[in-house]
C-alpha positions as CSV (number, residue, x, y, z in Angstrom):
1,M,45.1,5.2,41.7
2,K,46.1,7.3,44.8
3,D,48.7,4.7,45.9
4,S,50.2,4.6,42.4
5,L,50.5,8.3,42.2
6,D,51.9,8.5,45.7
7,N,54.6,6.0,44.7
8,D,55.4,7.9,41.5
9,Y,54.0,5.2,39.2
10,P,52.7,6.4,35.9
11,V,48.9,6.4,35.6
12,T,46.9,6.9,32.4
13,G,43.2,7.0,31.6
14,A,40.9,7.6,28.7
15,C,37.7,9.7,28.4
16,C,34.6,7.5,27.9
17,N,33.1,7.3,24.5
18,N,29.5,7.1,25.6
19,G,27.8,9.4,23.2
20,V,28.0,12.4,25.5
21,D,29.2,15.6,23.8
22,Y,32.3,16.8,25.7
23,S,33.3,19.3,23.0
24,A,32.1,22.2,25.0
25,V,34.8,21.6,27.6
26,D,37.4,20.3,25.2
27,I,37.5,16.7,26.4
28,I,38.1,14.3,23.5
29,P,36.1,11.0,23.7
30,G,38.3,7.9,23.5
31,H,41.4,10.0,24.0
32,A,44.1,8.9,26.5
33,Y,45.2,11.3,29.2
34,T,48.0,11.1,31.8
35,I,46.8,11.4,35.4
36,I,49.3,13.6,37.2
37,G,47.6,14.3,40.5
38,Y,44.6,14.2,42.7
39,D,43.0,16.2,45.5
40,E,39.8,16.4,47.6
41,V,38.0,19.7,48.1
42,T,35.3,20.3,50.8
43,I,32.4,22.5,49.8
44,D,29.4,23.0,52.1
45,S,30.4,19.8,54.0
46,S,30.5,17.7,50.8
47,T,33.8,16.3,49.5
48,V,34.6,16.6,45.8
49,K,37.3,14.3,44.5
50,L,39.4,15.8,41.7
51,I,42.1,14.3,39.4
52,W,44.5,16.4,37.4
53,V,45.0,15.2,33.9
54,R,47.5,16.1,31.2
55,N,46.7,15.9,27.5
56,P,49.9,14.4,26.0
57,H,49.1,15.8,22.6
58,G,48.6,19.2,24.1
59,D,46.1,20.5,21.5
60,K,43.1,21.0,23.8
61,T,42.7,22.4,27.3
62,F,39.8,21.4,29.6
63,T,37.6,24.4,30.2
64,G,34.8,22.9,32.3
65,Y,34.0,22.9,36.0
66,W,37.2,22.8,38.1
67,S,39.4,23.8,35.3
68,G,42.2,26.3,36.0
69,D,39.9,29.1,34.7
70,D,36.8,28.1,36.7
71,S,36.5,31.1,39.1
72,V,33.1,29.8,40.3
73,N,34.4,26.7,42.0
74,W,37.9,27.8,42.7
75,N,37.8,30.4,45.4
76,S,39.7,31.3,48.6
77,D,38.1,28.4,50.5
78,T,38.8,25.7,47.8
79,K,42.3,26.9,46.9
80,S,43.6,26.5,50.4
């Protein structure tokens, strides 16, 4: 995936439909998303791998951990 994104190839993915309720964070099971970027963040010597996704239908916005509004995980150390 990283190589594809680095070479500007389009990458898509779908949320799993495994019976887990993702409605609290506005992820739609079985729905396709465009993967538009990636990053790695180090927290307390642990690396967290993140992907940035876009909802092509634009009717829901992810609100869970590491979303744009997540002030708990995004701080001055992880934003740099």
